C-alpha positions as CSV (number, residue, x, y, z in Angstrom):
1,M,81.2,126.8,81.9
2,P,78.0,127.5,83.7
3,R,77.2,127.4,86.7
4,G,73.5,125.6,88.1
5,N,71.9,124.1,85.7
6,I,70.0,123.8,82.2
7,T,67.2,122.4,81.6
8,V,66.7,121.7,78.3
9,S,62.9,120.3,77.0
10,T,63.9,119.3,73.5
11,I,61.3,119.4,70.7
12,S,61.0,115.4,70.0
13,G,59.6,115.4,73.7
14,E,63.0,114.3,75.4
15,A,63.9,116.4,78.8
16,Y,67.2,116.4,80.5
17,E,68.6,118.6,83.0
18,L,72.4,119.7,82.4
19,T,74.1,120.5,85.5
20,D,78.2,121.5,86.8
21,R,79.5,119.4,88.8
22,N,80.0,121.3,91.2
23,S,75.7,122.6,91.3
24,P,74.2,123.0,94.7
25,D,70.9,120.6,93.8
26,I,73.5,117.9,92.9
27,L,73.7,115.3,95.3
28,D,75.4,112.1,94.1
29,P,76.8,113.6,90.4
30,I,78.2,110.6,89.9
31,N,74.9,108.7,90.6
32,S,73.1,111.2,88.8
33,V,75.1,110.7,85.1
34,K,72.6,109.2,82.2
35,D,73.0,109.1,78.4
36,H,74.2,111.7,76.8
37,S,72.9,109.8,73.3
38,F,70.5,112.7,72.8
39,L,72.7,115.2,72.1
40,N,73.6,113.3,68.9
41,K,70.0,112.8,67.2
42,V,68.1,116.7,69.2
43,T,66.9,119.1,66.0
44,P,68.6,122.3,65.3
45,Q,65.9,124.3,66.2
46,D,66.9,122.6,69.8
47,K,70.8,122.8,68.8
48,G,70.2,126.2,68.1
49,R,68.7,127.1,71.5
50,M,71.0,125.1,73.9
51,A,73.8,126.1,71.6
52,E,72.8,130.3,72.9
53,H,72.6,128.8,76.1
54,W,76.1,128.2,75.9
55,R,76.5,131.3,74.5
56,Q,75.4,133.4,77.4
57,Y,76.5,131.6,80.4
58,S,79.5,130.3,80.0
59,S,83.4,131.5,79.9
60,G,83.9,130.9,76.3
61,N,84.5,132.8,74.0
62,I,81.7,132.8,71.4
63,T,81.3,134.7,68.5
64,P,77.6,136.2,68.4
65,G,75.4,134.4,66.5
66,N,78.4,130.7,65.5
67,D,75.7,128.3,66.6
68,D,78.1,125.3,65.7
69,Q,80.7,126.0,67.7
70,A,78.8,126.9,70.7
71,F,76.8,123.6,70.6
72,E,80.0,121.8,70.3
73,Q,82.2,123.0,73.7
74,F,78.2,122.4,74.8
75,R,78.4,118.6,73.9
76,D,82.2,119.1,74.9
77,S,82.0,118.9,78.1
78,I,79.3,116.7,79.1
79,H,82.0,114.3,77.1
80,N,83.9,115.7,79.6
81,G,82.6,115.2,82.4
82,D,82.4,118.3,83.7
83,T,78.9,118.6,83.0
84,L,76.8,115.9,84.0
85,V,73.1,114.8,82.5
86,F,70.6,112.9,84.0
87,L,66.9,112.8,84.0
88,Q,63.9,115.1,85.0
89,S,61.2,112.6,85.2
90,S,58.3,115.2,85.8
91,E,59.6,117.0,82.7
92,L,59.5,114.0,81.1
93,D,55.7,113.4,81.7
94,A,55.3,116.3,81.0
95,A,57.0,116.3,77.3
96,A,54.5,113.7,77.1
97,N,52.1,114.9,77.6
98,D,52.4,117.3,75.1
99,S,53.4,115.7,72.8
100,Q,49.8,113.2,72.9
101,A,48.4,117.1,73.2
102,G,49.9,118.2,70.2
103,S,49.3,115.4,68.1
104,S,45.6,115.3,68.8
105,S,45.4,119.1,67.8
106,A,47.6,118.8,64.5
107,G,50.2,120.6,65.2
108,T,48.5,123.3,67.2
109,A,51.2,123.6,70.5
110,S,48.6,123.9,73.1
111,S,49.5,126.1,76.1
112,S,51.4,123.5,78.3
113,S,52.6,122.7,75.7
114,A,54.2,126.1,75.1
115,T,55.3,125.6,78.5
116,S,57.2,122.6,78.8
117,Q,59.0,123.0,76.0
118,T,59.8,126.5,77.2
119,P,63.8,125.8,78.5
120,R,64.8,127.8,81.5
121,V,68.2,127.8,82.7
122,T,69.4,128.8,86.4
123,T,72.6,130.4,87.0
124,A,74.4,132.2,90.0
125,G,73.0,135.3,88.7
126,G,69.2,134.3,88.4
127,T,67.4,132.2,86.3
128,L,65.7,133.4,82.3
129,S,63.1,131.3,80.5
130,S,63.0,132.2,76.5
131,N,60.2,134.0,77.0
132,Q,62.2,136.8,80.2
133,S,64.1,139.6,79.2
134,Q,65.7,139.8,82.0
135,L,67.2,137.7,84.7
136,Q,64.9,136.8,87.9
137,P,67.7,137.2,91.5
138,R,68.3,133.4,93.4
139,S,70.2,133.4,96.2
140,A,73.6,133.4,96.1
141,E,74.3,130.1,98.7
142,S,72.3,128.6,96.0
143,S,75.3,128.9,93.3
144,P,79.0,129.2,95.7
145,P,82.0,130.3,93.7
146,A,84.1,127.7,91.7
147,P,86.9,127.3,94.9
148,A,90.6,129.0,94.0
149,S,93.1,126.6,92.7
150,S,96.9,126.2,91.9
151,Q,99.5,123.7,90.8
152,E,102.6,122.1,92.7
153,S,105.4,120.3,91.2
154,E,107.5,117.8,92.6
155,T,110.0,115.2,91.1
156,F,112.0,112.7,92.7
157,N,113.7,109.5,92.2
158,G,112.8,110.1,88.0
159,N,108.6,110.1,89.6
160,E,107.9,113.9,87.9
161,A,103.8,115.6,89.2
162,V,101.7,117.2,89.2
163,W,98.5,118.1,92.0
164,T,96.3,121.4,91.6
165,V,95.0,122.5,94.9
166,D,92.4,124.7,96.4
167,E,93.1,127.2,98.9
168,Q,94.4,125.7,101.7
169,G,95.8,122.7,99.8
170,R,94.2,120.4,99.8
171,P,94.5,118.2,96.9
172,I,91.8,118.1,93.7
173,S,93.3,116.3,91.5
174,V,97.4,114.7,90.2
175,E,98.7,114.3,87.1
176,A,102.1,111.8,86.9
177,T,104.8,110.4,85.6
178,L,105.9,107.2,86.9
179,K,109.7,105.2,86.8
180,S,110.5,103.8,89.4
181,T,110.2,102.6,93.5
182,H,111.3,103.4,96.7
183,S,111.3,102.6,99.7
184,G,112.1,105.1,102.3
185,K,111.0,105.5,105.2
186,R,108.1,108.5,104.9
187,S,109.1,111.0,108.0
188,R,107.6,112.1,111.2
189,T,105.9,114.9,109.6
190,E,104.4,113.3,106.8
191,S,102.9,110.7,109.6
192,K,101.7,113.2,111.8
193,L,99.8,114.9,108.3
194,Q,98.6,111.5,108.3
195,G,97.3,111.2,111.3
196,S,95.4,114.4,111.6
197,V,94.4,114.7,107.2
198,G,90.6,116.2,107.5
199,G,89.7,117.1,110.4
200,D,86.6,117.3,111.8
201,D,85.0,115.1,108.5
202,R,87.6,112.7,109.0
203,L,85.4,109.4,109.7
204,E,87.0,107.1,112.8
205,D,88.3,104.0,110.7
206,D,89.6,106.7,107.8
207,D,93.5,106.5,107.2
208,G,95.4,110.0,105.7
209,G,95.6,108.4,101.8
210,H,97.9,109.4,100.1
211,L,97.1,110.1,96.5
212,I,100.2,108.7,94.5
213,G,101.3,105.9,97.1
214,H,104.6,107.9,99.0
215,R,106.9,103.9,97.2
216,F,106.2,106.6,94.2
217,M,107.4,110.2,95.7
218,S,108.4,109.7,99.2
219,D,106.7,112.7,101.7
220,Q,104.6,115.1,99.9
221,G,102.8,116.6,102.3
222,I,99.3,117.8,102.7
223,K,99.2,118.5,99.1
224,N,99.0,114.3,98.9
225,L,96.5,113.3,101.0
226,F,92.8,112.9,102.1
227,P,91.1,110.8,104.3
228,Q,90.7,107.6,103.1
229,N,88.6,104.7,104.2
230,S,91.3,102.7,105.5
231,N,90.0,99.2,104.2
232,L,90.4,101.1,100.7
233,N,93.5,102.7,101.3
234,R,94.8,98.8,102.4
235,G,92.6,96.7,100.3
236,A,91.4,98.2,96.5
237,Y,93.2,101.5,96.7
238,K,96.9,99.3,98.1
239,T,95.7,96.7,94.6
240,M,96.3,99.4,92.4
241,E,99.5,101.0,93.3
242,N,101.6,97.9,93.8
243,E,100.2,97.3,90.1
244,W,101.7,100.5,89.3
245,A,104.6,99.7,91.3
246,D,105.1,96.2,88.4
247,W,104.7,98.1,85.8
248,T,107.6,100.0,86.4
249,K,110.0,97.4,87.9
250,E,109.0,95.7,84.1
251,G,110.7,98.9,82.9
252,Y,107.0,100.7,81.6
253,E,106.5,103.8,82.4
254,V,102.8,104.8,84.2
255,R,100.9,108.0,83.8
256,L,97.9,109.0,85.3
257,K,95.4,111.3,86.9
258,V,93.8,110.8,89.9
259,K,91.0,113.1,90.7
260,L,89.3,113.8,94.2
261,D,84.8,114.1,93.4
262,P,83.6,116.1,94.6
263,K,86.2,118.5,94.2
264,G,87.0,121.1,97.6
265,S,85.7,118.3,99.3
266,S,87.4,118.1,102.8
267,R,86.1,113.9,102.6
268,P,85.6,113.2,98.9
269,E,83.1,110.6,98.6
270,N,84.9,109.1,95.3
271,I,88.3,108.9,94.2
272,I,88.5,108.4,89.6
273,A,92.1,106.8,89.1
274,S,92.6,106.8,84.7
275,Y,96.2,105.5,84.3
276,S,98.2,104.2,80.7
277,I,101.5,102.4,80.8
278,I,103.7,103.8,77.9
279,D,106.5,101.4,76.3
280,P,108.9,103.7,77.1
281,K,110.7,101.9,73.6
282,T,108.3,102.7,71.7
283,G,106.8,105.1,73.5
284,K,103.7,103.3,72.0
285,K,100.5,103.1,75.0
286,I,100.0,98.9,75.4
287,Y,97.8,99.4,78.5
288,K,94.4,101.5,79.6
289,R,92.3,101.7,82.5
290,R,89.8,103.8,84.6
291,H,88.2,103.1,88.0
292,N,86.1,104.9,90.2
293,F,86.7,104.1,93.7
294,S,84.0,104.9,96.3
295,N,85.2,106.2,99.6
296,K,84.4,103.3,101.3
297,A,84.9,99.7,102.9
298,G,84.3,96.8,100.6
299,E,86.2,98.0,97.1
300,S,87.5,96.0,94.5
301,F,90.4,96.3,91.8
302,D,91.4,93.2,90.3
303,R,94.9,94.3,89.1
304,V,96.7,92.9,86.3
305,K,99.0,90.1,87.2
306,K,102.9,91.0,86.6
307,N,103.3,88.1,84.7
308,D,101.1,88.9,82.3
309,M,102.8,92.7,81.9
310,N,105.1,91.9,79.3
311,N,102.0,89.7,77.0
312,Y,100.8,93.2,76.8
313,G,104.2,94.5,74.9
314,A,104.8,92.1,72.8
């Protein structure tokens, strides 16, 4: 996936900026996401242009000239949330002005239109627009390399989990299948880690929160801990975990993924949880949900009540 930003002014007069989630230019990526429907109505010229940018700057192995393959990778990256889309109002204004100028000149492109319709691609290596043949160097600090990551797997009491962690062993995400709970006490080491996780970036009202509750995977150390607002940890997030526990007690499996955002942050701003409930007797999915928590007080979670759970499997 390309580093940095891709700004595209489409022939139809819409301007969007596309950026990867780790771009240093994005202050609030969750709230910057906009409508992606423009990808379904681009002109053939737009499609080819976007495909060419994706082919040049992605890490994918794309056959030269295969615009359909390149564009599909480009669109999939956006739909999967790896790449974000948001409007640039200044670009939109320019595109609108150029559109008006173009209609008054009976299709003759003005110099300002040519400027706004020329896409630019900013990557770790520099900035390239369609009328440039050389990359213009940019500061290395503006697009740092993605943090190295690795995976760690554990099983406990029939439950299985795979964590993706950064080079310091801190969690990035976790995927798990839950079938049971336990009531064992946490170790002194685990409690100590909970009291220190996050270091200097930990806030005064933070707990050492678990991505997957201790009741499911017992002591797992730093890979399952992050600085979490105490009200969230003991309130809305615990309510979600209570629901997971009740699903297992009713005989169902919980298949989940929890991601921290931004990736590699010492104190994440958002926790994105998605999970599906599986009836092990049939292998069918009977319920699924995705919920985004902000790492702050006042969050809520409206859970499925235990008495209603068997109605989903009926």
